[in-house]
DOKOLDREN-892478 format. One line per 10 residues: number of its first residue (from 1); their letters; for each residue x, y, z of C-alpha. Coordinates in Angstrom, 1 decimal, padded with zeros to 4 digits, always signed. Layout:
<sites>
NUM) a) X,Y,Z ~ ...
</sites>
This chain:
<sites>
1) mgkkslsqqt) +000.0,+000.0,+000.0 ~ +001.3,+003.4,-000.9 ~ +001.8,+006.1,+001.7 ~ -001.1,+008.5,+002.1 ~ -000.8,+012.0,+000.8 ~ -000.8,+014.9,+003.2 ~ -004.3,+015.9,+001.9 ~ -005.6,+012.4,+002.6 ~ -004.2,+012.5,+006.1 ~ -005.7,+015.9,+006.6
11) aerlysaiva) -009.1,+014.7,+005.4 ~ -009.0,+011.9,+007.9 ~ -008.1,+014.3,+010.7 ~ -011.0,+016.5,+009.7 ~ -013.3,+013.6,+009.5 ~ -012.3,+012.4,+013.0 ~ -012.9,+015.9,+014.4 ~ -016.3,+016.2,+012.8 ~ -017.7,+012.6,+013.1 ~ -015.8,+010.9,+015.9
21) ehrfapgekl) -015.1,+013.9,+018.2 ~ -018.4,+015.7,+017.4 ~ -016.7,+019.1,+017.5 ~ -019.3,+020.4,+015.0 ~ -023.0,+019.6,+014.6 ~ -024.7,+019.0,+011.3 ~ -025.3,+022.3,+009.5 ~ -022.7,+024.1,+011.6 ~ -020.2,+026.4,+009.8 ~ -016.5,+025.4,+010.1
31) pneldwsqel) -013.8,+027.9,+011.1 ~ -012.1,+029.8,+008.3 ~ -009.3,+028.3,+006.3 ~ -006.6,+030.2,+008.0 ~ -007.6,+029.0,+011.5 ~ -008.0,+025.4,+010.3 ~ -004.7,+025.3,+008.4 ~ -002.9,+026.7,+011.4 ~ -004.5,+024.2,+013.8 ~ -003.7,+021.3,+011.5
41) gvsratlrea) -000.2,+022.5,+010.6 ~ -000.8,+022.3,+006.8 ~ -001.0,+024.8,+004.0 ~ -004.3,+026.3,+002.9 ~ -003.9,+024.5,-000.4 ~ -003.7,+021.1,+001.4 ~ -006.7,+022.0,+003.5 ~ -008.8,+022.9,+000.5 ~ -007.9,+019.5,-001.1 ~ -009.0,+017.7,+002.1
51) irtlaaqgvl) -012.2,+019.7,+002.2 ~ -012.9,+018.8,-001.5 ~ -012.4,+015.1,-000.5 ~ -014.9,+015.3,+002.4 ~ -017.4,+017.3,+000.3 ~ -017.3,+014.5,-002.3 ~ -018.1,+012.0,+000.4 ~ -021.0,+014.0,+001.7 ~ -019.4,+015.0,+005.0 ~ -019.1,+018.7,+004.2
61) evrrgkgtfv) -020.9,+021.2,+002.0 ~ -019.1,+024.2,+000.4 ~ -021.3,+027.1,-000.1 ~ -019.9,+029.7,-002.4 ~ -019.5,+033.1,-000.6 ~ -020.6,+031.6,+002.7 ~ -018.0,+029.1,+003.8 ~ -017.8,+025.4,+004.6 ~ -020.6,+023.6,+006.6 ~ -021.1,+020.2,+008.1
71) aqglealdpf) -023.6,+018.3,+005.9 ~ -027.1,+018.3,+007.3 ~ -027.5,+014.5,+006.5 ~ -024.3,+013.6,+008.4 ~ -026.2,+011.5,+010.9 ~ -027.0,+009.0,+008.1 ~ -023.4,+008.4,+007.3 ~ -021.7,+005.3,+008.4 ~ -020.5,+006.1,+012.0 ~ -017.5,+003.8,+011.6
81) glgtldqvrv) -016.2,+005.7,+008.5 ~ -016.4,+002.6,+006.4 ~ -018.2,+004.0,+003.4 ~ -015.1,+004.6,+001.3 ~ -013.1,+001.4,+001.7 ~ -012.3,+001.5,-002.0 ~ -010.7,+004.9,-001.5 ~ -008.9,+004.3,+001.8 ~ -007.7,+000.7,+001.4 ~ -006.0,+000.6,+004.8
91) rlrdlfelrs) -009.4,+000.6,+006.5 ~ -010.0,-002.9,+005.0 ~ -007.0,-004.2,+006.9 ~ -008.1,-002.5,+010.1 ~ -011.6,-003.8,+009.6 ~ -010.6,-007.4,+009.5 ~ -008.2,-006.9,+012.5 ~ -011.0,-005.4,+014.6 ~ -013.3,-008.2,+013.6 ~ -010.7,-010.8,+014.7
101) ifeppvarla) -010.6,-009.1,+018.1 ~ -014.2,-009.2,+019.0 ~ -015.9,-012.0,+017.0 ~ -014.2,-015.0,+018.6 ~ -015.3,-014.1,+022.1 ~ -018.8,-013.4,+020.7 ~ -019.0,-017.0,+019.4 ~ -018.0,-018.2,+022.9 ~ -020.7,-016.0,+024.5 ~ -023.3,-017.3,+022.1
111) cqrateeelr) -022.6,-020.9,+023.1 ~ -023.2,-019.9,+026.8 ~ -026.1,-017.5,+026.4 ~ -028.2,-018.4,+023.3 ~ -031.6,-019.8,+023.9 ~ -032.4,-023.1,+022.2 ~ -034.5,-021.3,+019.6 ~ -031.6,-018.8,+018.9 ~ -029.1,-021.7,+018.6 ~ -031.4,-023.4,+016.1
121) dilakggeve) -031.5,-020.2,+014.2 ~ -027.8,-019.9,+014.2 ~ -027.3,-023.4,+012.9 ~ -030.0,-023.0,+010.2 ~ -028.4,-019.8,+008.9 ~ -025.0,-021.5,+008.9 ~ -026.6,-024.3,+006.8 ~ -028.0,-021.7,+004.4 ~ -024.5,-020.3,+003.8 ~ -023.3,-023.8,+002.9
131) rciragedrt) -026.3,-024.3,+000.6 ~ -025.5,-021.1,-001.2 ~ -021.9,-022.0,-001.7 ~ -022.6,-025.5,-003.0 ~ -025.3,-024.1,-005.3 ~ -022.9,-021.4,-006.7 ~ -025.2,-018.7,-005.4 ~ -024.3,-015.3,-003.9 ~ -023.9,-016.0,-000.2 ~ -023.3,-012.4,+001.0
141) qadwefhaai) -026.7,-011.9,+002.7 ~ -026.7,-015.4,+004.1 ~ -023.2,-015.1,+005.6 ~ -024.1,-011.7,+007.1 ~ -027.3,-013.2,+008.6 ~ -025.3,-016.1,+010.1 ~ -022.9,-013.8,+011.9 ~ -025.6,-011.5,+013.0 ~ -027.5,-014.4,+014.5 ~ -024.3,-015.3,+016.5
151) vrgahneflt) -024.1,-011.7,+017.8 ~ -027.7,-011.8,+018.8 ~ -027.2,-015.0,+020.7 ~ -024.4,-013.4,+022.7 ~ -027.0,-011.2,+024.4 ~ -024.8,-008.1,+024.7 ~ -026.5,-004.9,+023.7 ~ -023.3,-003.0,+022.9 ~ -022.0,-005.8,+020.6 ~ -025.1,-005.4,+018.5
161) rlmpiirqav) -023.9,-001.9,+017.7 ~ -020.8,-003.3,+016.1 ~ -022.9,-005.3,+013.5 ~ -022.2,-002.8,+010.7 ~ -018.5,-003.7,+011.1 ~ -019.4,-007.4,+010.6 ~ -021.5,-006.6,+007.5 ~ -018.7,-004.5,+005.9 ~ -016.1,-007.2,+006.6 ~ -018.3,-010.0,+005.3
171) eaaitsgghe) -019.1,-008.1,+002.1 ~ -015.5,-007.0,+001.6 ~ -014.1,-010.5,+002.1 ~ -016.6,-012.2,-000.2 ~ -016.0,-009.7,-003.0 ~ -012.2,-009.8,-002.7 ~ -011.3,-009.9,-006.4 ~ -009.9,-013.1,-008.0 ~ -010.1,-015.3,-004.9 ~ -013.8,-016.2,-004.6
181) aelaedtlrd) -013.4,-019.9,-005.2 ~ -010.6,-020.2,-002.6 ~ -012.6,-018.2,-000.1 ~ -015.7,-020.3,-000.6 ~ -013.7,-023.5,+000.2 ~ -012.2,-021.8,+003.3 ~ -015.7,-020.8,+004.4 ~ -017.1,-024.3,+004.0 ~ -014.3,-025.7,+006.1 ~ -014.4,-023.0,+008.7
191) halllgflrr) -018.2,-023.0,+009.1 ~ -018.3,-026.8,+009.5 ~ -015.9,-026.6,+012.3 ~ -017.6,-023.6,+013.9 ~ -021.1,-025.1,+013.6 ~ -019.9,-028.3,+015.3 ~ -018.7,-026.4,+018.4 ~ -021.8,-024.2,+018.5 ~ -024.1,-027.3,+018.2 ~ -022.3,-028.8,+021.3
201) rdgagaeham) -022.2,-025.4,+023.1 ~ -018.5,-025.8,+023.3 ~ -017.5,-022.1,+024.0 ~ -013.7,-022.6,+023.9 ~ -013.9,-024.6,+020.7 ~ -016.2,-022.0,+019.1 ~ -014.0,-019.2,+020.0 ~ -011.0,-021.0,+018.5 ~ -012.9,-021.8,+015.3 ~ -014.0,-018.3,+014.9
211) awacgdrqqa) -010.5,-017.0,+015.4 ~ -009.3,-019.4,+012.7 ~ -012.1,-018.2,+010.4 ~ -011.3,-014.5,+011.0 ~ -007.6,-015.3,+010.2 ~ -008.7,-016.6,+006.8 ~ -010.7,-013.4,+006.2 ~ -007.6,-011.3,+007.0 ~ -005.6,-013.3,+004.5 ~ -008.3,-012.6,+001.9
221) grrsq) -008.1,-008.9,+002.7 ~ -004.3,-008.9,+002.2 ~ -004.6,-010.7,-001.1 ~ -007.1,-008.1,-002.4 ~ -004.7,-005.2,-001.7
</sites>
């Protein structure tokens, strides 16, 4: 991966200040270019390029003669900043890394906490992923629903808020160019192992199997870069 340009780095710093730190509300006008450039330690030309990038992504609105404003519809943007994975490829690596941190323990919790009905749902959705793969069908939605069912079975309200990360990682892994067949075989193997542990409510085994599966997804992410 190539090094990010200064304007890209500046755009990410602005994005963080607006979206993650909530320094400015939707519709609020930003400070003038001179103040911003001095605070960020960049030239006004670099700042303008960063603003153009964020305006193209719908984060900012530039109003001629009036200044730069936070977009009114900012609340609808992805709060994890994952909407431009094709533009900021490093986020794909970070996405898989974060997924590998929290999904294995979630699988363990699901073994311990899922009701019998929830466990049956998890197993059924896992079976649907296998069916899609063997039938040569698009499994993106099925795979997402399988992982979402595991999260629900963990019965942790905060974890459910991380489900957009799972969805992005599932979709990004499945669509990793040129490696679909290899990933499908990995998924069949990984899911068979994971489902076996889930069926027996073996928390330690499920955690290990999910960690193995996430490792395969990270490899897919590296191959796509």
